C-alpha positions as CSV (number, residue, x, y, z in Angstrom):
1,M,140.2,122.6,26.3
2,Q,137.1,121.6,28.4
3,D,134.0,121.6,26.8
4,E,130.9,124.1,28.2
5,S,130.0,120.9,30.2
6,D,133.2,120.8,32.0
7,T,133.2,124.6,32.6
8,L,129.6,124.6,34.2
9,T,130.7,121.9,36.9
10,A,133.6,123.4,37.4
11,N,132.1,126.5,38.6
12,L,129.6,125.0,41.0
13,P,129.3,124.6,44.9
14,T,130.9,121.1,46.1
15,T,126.8,120.1,47.1
16,L,125.5,120.8,43.9
17,L,128.6,118.7,42.2
18,F,127.4,115.9,44.3
19,D,124.3,116.1,43.3
20,I,124.9,115.9,39.5
21,Q,127.4,113.7,38.9
22,R,126.4,110.0,40.9
23,P,123.9,108.4,39.0
24,V,120.2,109.3,38.6
25,V,118.0,106.1,38.1
26,D,115.8,106.2,40.5
27,F,111.9,107.7,39.7
28,N,112.8,108.3,36.2
29,T,114.1,111.3,36.8
30,Y,116.7,113.8,35.3
31,F,118.1,116.6,36.4
32,L,118.4,120.5,34.3
33,I,121.2,122.7,35.3
34,T,120.7,127.0,35.0
35,G,123.2,128.3,37.0
36,Y,123.3,127.0,40.3
37,V,119.6,126.2,40.5
38,L,119.0,122.0,40.1
39,Q,115.1,121.1,39.2
40,K,114.3,117.3,39.2
41,M,112.3,116.7,36.3
42,L,109.8,113.9,35.8
43,E,109.0,112.1,32.6
44,T,105.4,110.5,32.3
45,T,102.8,109.7,29.6
46,R,99.8,111.8,28.9
47,T,96.3,110.8,27.3
48,Y,94.9,113.3,25.6
49,V,91.2,113.4,23.8
50,A,90.6,115.0,20.3
51,R,88.0,115.9,18.5
52,I,88.4,115.4,14.6
53,T,87.7,118.5,12.7
54,N,87.6,117.4,8.9
55,H,85.6,114.8,10.5
56,S,83.3,114.7,6.9
57,Q,86.0,113.9,5.1
58,V,88.2,111.4,6.4
59,R,85.5,109.2,8.0
60,E,85.6,106.7,5.3
61,D,89.0,106.0,5.4
62,L,89.1,105.5,9.5
63,D,85.9,103.3,8.4
64,Q,87.7,101.4,6.6
65,C,90.5,101.1,9.3
66,G,88.1,100.1,11.5
67,F,86.6,97.3,9.9
68,A,90.0,96.5,8.9
69,A,90.8,95.7,12.4
70,S,88.0,93.4,13.1
71,K,88.4,91.4,10.6
72,L,92.1,90.6,11.4
73,W,91.0,90.2,15.1
74,N,88.3,87.3,13.8
75,I,91.5,85.8,11.2
76,G,93.8,85.6,15.0
77,R,90.6,84.5,17.0
78,Y,90.2,81.8,14.3
79,Y,93.7,81.1,14.3
80,I,93.3,80.6,18.1
81,Q,90.8,78.1,18.5
82,Q,92.1,75.9,15.8
83,R,95.7,75.4,17.7
84,W,92.6,75.1,21.0
85,D,91.3,72.4,19.4
86,E,94.3,70.6,17.9
87,D,96.4,70.7,21.0
88,G,94.6,72.9,23.8
89,E,97.6,75.6,23.4
90,I,96.4,79.1,23.3
91,P,99.2,81.2,20.9
92,D,100.6,84.4,22.4
93,E,101.0,87.5,20.4
94,A,104.4,86.3,18.9
95,E,103.3,83.9,17.3
96,L,100.1,85.2,16.1
97,K,102.5,87.7,14.7
98,S,104.2,85.4,12.8
99,E,101.6,82.9,11.9
100,L,99.8,85.6,9.9
101,K,102.3,88.2,9.2
102,D,102.1,87.0,5.9
103,H,98.1,86.7,5.5
104,E,96.3,89.1,2.9
105,R,94.6,90.7,6.1
106,Y,97.5,92.3,7.9
107,S,98.4,94.5,5.0
108,D,94.9,96.3,5.4
109,L,96.2,97.9,8.4
110,H,99.6,100.1,9.3
111,S,102.3,96.7,10.3
112,Q,102.4,98.2,14.0
113,S,99.3,98.8,13.5
114,S,97.7,95.1,12.8
115,Q,100.5,93.9,15.3
116,R,98.8,95.8,17.9
117,V,95.2,94.1,17.3
118,L,96.8,90.5,17.4
119,E,98.4,92.4,20.9
120,E,94.6,92.6,22.0
121,L,93.6,89.8,20.9
122,A,96.7,87.3,22.8
123,E,95.9,89.5,25.8
124,A,92.3,89.0,26.0
125,F,92.6,85.2,25.7
126,I,95.1,84.8,28.1
127,G,93.3,87.3,30.8
128,W,90.1,84.9,29.7
129,Y,92.7,81.3,30.2
130,N,93.4,82.7,33.8
131,S,89.9,83.7,35.4
132,D,88.4,80.9,35.5
133,D,85.0,82.4,36.3
134,G,83.2,80.9,33.5
135,N,83.0,83.7,30.8
136,N,82.9,82.5,27.5
137,P,86.4,83.4,25.6
138,P,87.1,87.3,23.5
139,G,84.4,86.1,20.6
140,Y,84.3,87.4,17.3
141,R,84.0,90.7,16.3
142,K,81.2,90.9,13.8
143,R,77.1,91.3,14.1
144,G,75.6,89.4,11.4
145,D,77.2,90.2,8.2
146,D,79.1,93.2,9.4
147,H,82.3,94.1,11.4
148,P,81.7,96.4,13.8
149,R,84.5,99.3,14.0
150,S,87.2,98.5,16.3
151,T,90.1,101.2,17.5
152,V,92.3,101.4,15.8
153,T,96.5,102.3,16.8
154,W,98.7,103.8,15.0
155,K,102.2,103.8,16.7
156,K,105.3,106.2,15.6
157,K,105.5,105.0,12.6
158,G,102.4,105.5,11.6
159,I,102.7,109.1,12.4
160,K,103.3,111.9,10.7
161,H,102.4,115.5,13.4
162,D,102.3,118.8,12.3
163,E,101.9,120.3,15.3
164,K,101.7,124.2,13.7
165,H,98.8,123.0,12.0
166,G,97.1,120.8,14.1
167,Q,96.9,117.8,11.5
168,L,97.9,114.2,12.2
169,R,99.5,112.2,9.0
170,L,98.1,108.7,9.8
171,S,99.6,105.6,7.4
172,K,97.0,103.4,5.5
173,G,98.2,99.4,5.1
174,F,99.5,98.4,1.7
175,N,95.8,97.1,0.8
176,L,93.9,100.5,0.9
177,K,96.3,103.2,-0.7
178,E,95.4,103.9,-3.8
179,S,98.4,105.1,-4.3
180,R,102.2,105.0,-2.5
181,S,101.6,108.7,-0.8
182,D,98.0,107.7,0.3
183,F,97.7,108.5,3.9
184,I,94.6,109.9,5.9
185,L,94.8,113.2,6.7
186,V,93.3,114.2,9.9
187,E,92.5,117.6,11.4
188,Y,92.2,117.5,14.9
189,E,91.6,120.2,18.2
190,T,91.8,119.6,21.9
191,R,91.3,121.8,24.6
192,P,92.8,125.3,24.6
193,D,95.2,124.4,27.5
194,V,96.6,121.0,26.5
195,E,99.9,121.0,24.1
196,V,99.9,118.2,22.1
197,E,104.4,116.9,21.1
198,N,106.4,113.6,21.6
199,I,103.2,111.8,20.4
200,Q,104.2,108.2,20.7
201,Q,100.8,106.6,19.8
202,V,97.2,107.6,18.8
203,R,93.7,105.7,18.4
204,G,91.3,106.0,16.5
205,V,88.4,105.3,18.6
206,W,84.5,104.8,17.3
207,N,82.4,106.6,20.3
208,G,78.9,105.4,18.9
209,D,78.7,108.8,16.7
210,R,82.0,109.7,15.1
211,W,85.3,109.2,15.3
212,E,88.1,110.6,17.9
213,L,91.4,111.0,18.4
214,H,92.8,110.0,21.5
215,L,96.4,110.8,21.6
216,V,99.4,109.3,23.5
217,C,102.4,111.7,24.4
218,K,105.7,112.3,26.8
219,K,105.4,114.5,28.6
220,E,107.7,116.0,31.3
221,I,106.5,117.9,34.9
222,S,108.5,119.2,37.5
223,V,108.5,117.8,40.4
224,E,110.2,120.6,42.9
225,D,107.6,121.0,45.1
226,A,106.9,117.9,46.6
227,P,105.3,118.2,49.8
228,G,107.5,117.5,51.8
229,D,110.2,114.6,52.7
230,K,108.5,111.7,53.9
231,T,108.0,107.8,51.8
232,A,105.4,106.0,51.5
233,G,104.1,101.4,50.7
234,I,101.6,101.0,48.8
235,D,100.5,97.0,49.2
236,L,97.9,96.2,47.0
237,G,95.8,93.0,47.7
238,I,92.4,91.6,46.9
239,S,90.7,91.4,50.2
240,N,92.4,94.6,51.3
241,Y,92.6,96.8,47.8
242,L,95.3,98.5,49.2
243,T,97.0,98.6,52.5
244,I,98.8,102.5,52.6
245,D,102.0,102.8,55.5
246,Y,103.2,106.4,56.0
247,E,106.9,107.5,57.4
248,D,106.8,108.1,61.3
249,G,103.0,108.0,60.2
250,A,100.0,105.7,60.8
251,S,98.6,102.8,58.1
252,E,95.6,102.7,56.6
253,L,93.4,99.5,54.5
254,Y,90.8,100.6,52.4
255,P,89.0,97.4,51.1
256,G,88.1,95.8,48.4
257,N,84.2,94.9,49.1
258,V,82.4,97.7,47.0
259,L,84.2,96.9,44.2
260,K,83.4,92.8,44.8
261,Q,79.8,93.7,45.6
262,D,79.4,95.1,42.0
263,K,80.8,92.6,40.6
264,H,78.8,89.6,42.1
265,Y,75.6,91.7,40.8
266,F,76.3,93.0,37.7
267,T,77.7,89.4,36.2
268,H,74.8,87.5,38.2
269,E,72.1,90.0,35.6
270,E,75.2,89.2,32.9
271,Y,74.4,85.4,33.0
272,Q,70.3,85.8,33.0
273,T,70.9,87.3,29.5
274,E,73.1,85.5,27.5
275,G,72.3,84.6,24.5
276,E,73.0,82.4,21.8
277,N,74.3,85.0,19.5
278,G,76.3,86.7,22.8
279,P,74.9,89.4,25.1
280,S,71.8,90.8,25.2
281,R,71.6,94.5,25.1
282,R,70.2,94.3,28.5
283,A,73.6,92.7,29.3
284,Q,74.9,95.3,27.9
285,K,74.2,97.7,29.8
286,A,75.1,95.6,32.9
287,R,79.0,95.4,31.9
288,Q,78.7,99.4,30.6
289,K,77.6,100.3,34.1
290,L,80.2,98.2,35.7
291,S,82.7,99.7,34.2
292,R,81.5,102.7,35.5
293,R,81.3,101.8,39.0
294,K,84.6,100.7,38.5
295,D,86.4,103.5,37.1
296,H,84.6,105.8,39.5
297,F,85.8,103.3,42.7
298,L,89.5,104.1,41.1
299,H,89.4,107.3,39.8
300,T,88.2,108.3,44.0
301,L,90.5,105.8,45.3
302,S,93.5,107.1,43.8
303,K,92.3,110.9,44.0
304,H,92.3,110.4,47.8
305,I,95.5,108.5,48.5
306,V,97.2,111.5,46.9
307,E,95.5,113.9,49.3
308,R,96.6,111.8,52.2
309,C,100.5,111.7,51.4
310,V,99.6,115.5,50.7
311,E,99.2,116.2,54.1
312,E,101.8,113.6,55.9
313,G,104.1,115.0,53.5
314,V,104.8,112.1,51.2
315,E,107.5,112.7,48.6
316,K,108.0,109.5,47.6
317,I,105.4,106.5,47.0
318,A,107.0,102.8,46.5
319,V,104.3,100.6,45.2
320,G,104.8,96.9,44.9
321,D,105.2,96.0,40.7
322,L,103.0,92.7,40.1
323,S,103.0,93.2,36.2
324,D,104.0,89.8,36.6
325,I,101.9,88.8,38.8
326,R,99.5,86.5,36.0
327,K,103.2,84.6,34.8
328,D,105.2,82.5,36.7
329,E,109.4,82.7,36.2
330,T,109.4,80.4,32.3
331,G,106.6,83.3,31.4
332,E,103.9,80.3,31.5
333,S,100.3,81.4,33.2
334,R,100.7,80.8,36.0
335,N,97.8,79.1,38.4
336,W,96.8,80.7,41.8
337,G,93.6,78.5,41.9
338,A,89.9,78.7,40.7
339,S,89.3,81.3,43.3
340,G,92.3,83.5,43.1
341,N,92.2,83.5,39.2
342,K,89.3,85.1,39.2
343,K,90.2,87.8,41.6
344,L,92.9,88.5,40.3
345,H,91.0,88.4,36.7
346,G,89.2,92.5,37.6
347,W,91.8,93.2,39.7
348,E,93.0,96.3,38.2
349,F,96.3,96.9,39.7
350,D,97.6,98.6,36.5
351,R,95.7,100.2,36.3
352,F,95.1,101.4,39.4
353,T,99.3,102.8,40.3
354,T,98.7,104.3,36.4
355,L,96.3,106.8,37.8
356,L,98.0,107.1,41.0
357,E,100.8,107.8,39.3
358,Y,99.5,111.1,37.1
359,K,97.9,112.3,40.1
360,A,100.6,112.5,42.5
361,E,102.7,114.0,39.8
362,E,100.5,117.2,39.5
363,H,101.7,117.9,43.4
364,G,105.1,116.6,42.9
365,I,105.4,113.0,44.6
366,L,107.5,110.6,42.6
367,V,105.5,107.1,42.3
368,D,107.9,104.0,42.0
369,R,107.4,100.9,41.0
370,V,109.5,98.7,43.2
371,D,109.8,94.3,43.4
372,E,107.3,92.5,45.6
373,E,109.5,89.4,46.0
374,N,109.3,88.3,49.6
375,T,107.6,91.3,51.1
376,S,104.8,89.0,52.4
377,K,107.2,87.2,53.9
378,T,109.7,89.5,55.8
379,C,109.2,90.2,59.3
380,S,108.8,94.0,59.0
381,C,110.3,94.6,62.6
382,C,113.7,92.4,62.7
383,G,114.0,90.9,59.4
384,Q,113.3,87.1,59.5
385,I,112.3,85.6,56.0
386,R,109.4,82.3,57.0
387,D,106.5,81.6,55.4
388,S,105.0,80.1,58.4
389,N,104.9,83.6,60.0
390,R,101.8,84.6,58.1
391,V,99.7,82.4,60.5
392,E,95.7,82.9,58.6
393,R,94.0,85.5,56.1
394,G,95.1,89.3,57.6
395,L,97.6,88.4,60.8
396,Y,100.9,87.8,60.7
397,V,103.3,86.8,63.8
398,C,107.3,86.0,64.1
399,E,108.6,84.0,65.4
400,S,111.5,85.2,66.1
401,C,110.7,88.7,67.6
402,E,107.5,87.7,69.0
403,T,105.8,91.2,66.7
404,T,102.2,90.4,66.1
405,M,100.8,93.1,63.2
406,N,98.5,93.0,60.4
407,A,99.9,91.5,57.2
408,D,99.2,93.5,54.6
409,V,100.8,96.1,56.9
410,N,103.1,94.6,57.6
411,G,103.9,94.1,53.5
412,A,102.9,98.0,53.0
413,V,106.5,98.3,55.0
414,N,108.7,95.8,54.0
415,I,107.3,98.0,50.1
416,R,107.9,101.5,51.4
417,R,111.5,100.0,52.9
418,K,112.5,99.1,49.7
419,I,113.3,103.0,48.8
420,T,114.5,104.3,52.4
421,Q,115.7,102.3,55.3
422,S,113.4,103.7,57.8
423,P,112.4,101.0,60.3
424,P,108.9,100.9,61.7
425,T,109.3,102.6,65.4
426,G,107.7,101.9,68.7
427,D,105.5,98.6,70.0
428,M,104.2,97.4,66.5
429,S,101.8,94.4,68.8
430,N,100.0,97.5,69.8
431,G,99.5,100.6,67.9
432,W,98.9,101.0,63.8
433,L,100.7,98.3,62.6
434,A,98.5,96.0,64.2
435,Q,95.3,97.9,64.2
436,P,95.6,100.1,61.5
437,E,91.9,102.9,60.5
438,V,90.1,101.5,58.0
439,F,88.5,104.0,55.3
440,L,85.1,102.9,53.8
441,F,84.1,103.8,50.1
442,D,80.5,105.2,51.0
443,R,78.1,105.1,47.1
444,E,75.6,108.1,48.9
445,S,79.2,110.6,49.2
446,G,81.2,109.5,46.5
447,R,84.1,109.7,49.1
448,F,86.0,107.2,51.3
449,T,85.7,107.7,55.1
450,P,87.0,106.1,57.8
451,R,85.5,103.4,60.1
452,E,85.6,104.0,63.7
453,Q,88.4,101.7,65.0
454,G,86.8,98.7,66.8
455,N,88.7,96.4,69.4
456,C,89.5,93.0,67.7
457,K,92.9,91.1,66.0
458,P,94.9,92.0,62.5
């Protein structure tokens, strides 16, 4: 006897059966079948900020958790310093968890919350170690004898969600419980248009005046209304922050000069105000202003790229996956040299890609992170792979087919071709592959505007 799914597929047209039966692996999508309608869905995450409505009742408990997170951070910081002084090594997150899991302060928080504190500490030290920019290593979280309120993260095992009444039950650590059933019962509210479900994480964040919740939720989004059927490839870089190639269209460069200028100016201002007890008020303001400018740049750039993809009729965007750029094949920290490490440390490629993903989803555009291996060495016209083809920064000359092109655009084309085999067309040595359009960020308007094209080599 056929089950219900077999009966359904047996009655569908052949064209639909092909789509249903083939493996669905690209872009984390799946298909819902309703009669003869085939709808493509994308699974993603959204973070919603929620106001705590019973703040006066739970503030003391949240304060205890925030102070506990600071204390555990300081214990981990002390352990790292000892290891560094003894053998010059920085322990990774696995070692930190293994060594400190039996420490008394580890049990002040739910086990997964304590793990997240140590993960953040390890990430901060690895970022500092790779940056080589003269900054001090991550410090202790303490002001005199007081501990600040650190962000506390609860993962799924430490959360119980009552959707009907808008309540979250957040687990305490063993040391902070008055009884086995003791927990923090938080009542929250979000914007009226937000539906909170499938919570993956809850972060308690002190905003300077009160606690608020950041709810990380899994969400499914329909992508049936894509603006076209073309593809685009994005190559992320340091000199050119982003290079994009559109299928059957032009290529564009987006330099990161604005970010570099801000980094240089505000870092200089920070160094002038660094004191014995850490950054001064002026240094803290400089860091906050730099962070706001960087946020604005990344949000504006991701929004602009999505708008351009809509104009070009793009359905899929391939982005180079640089999640392991700081590690070599063995998992050890990769050394890009003093200058390269410094630039790479401020290069928030993962954050930009995340912003691009959720902005693109709203227009039905899928974003796929693809392996970048050999994309900078391979000729996008003939396929030859050779290191020597990239003769200097920004210039790629193929020894086989003699095509001369912009090196970053060549990389973007190869990334695009990871999900489509459509090759570039026309004479690439004289067209957009050699002289792509350049978009610059205008501070006054807060927008990206095209720069006048000049006669220059790629």
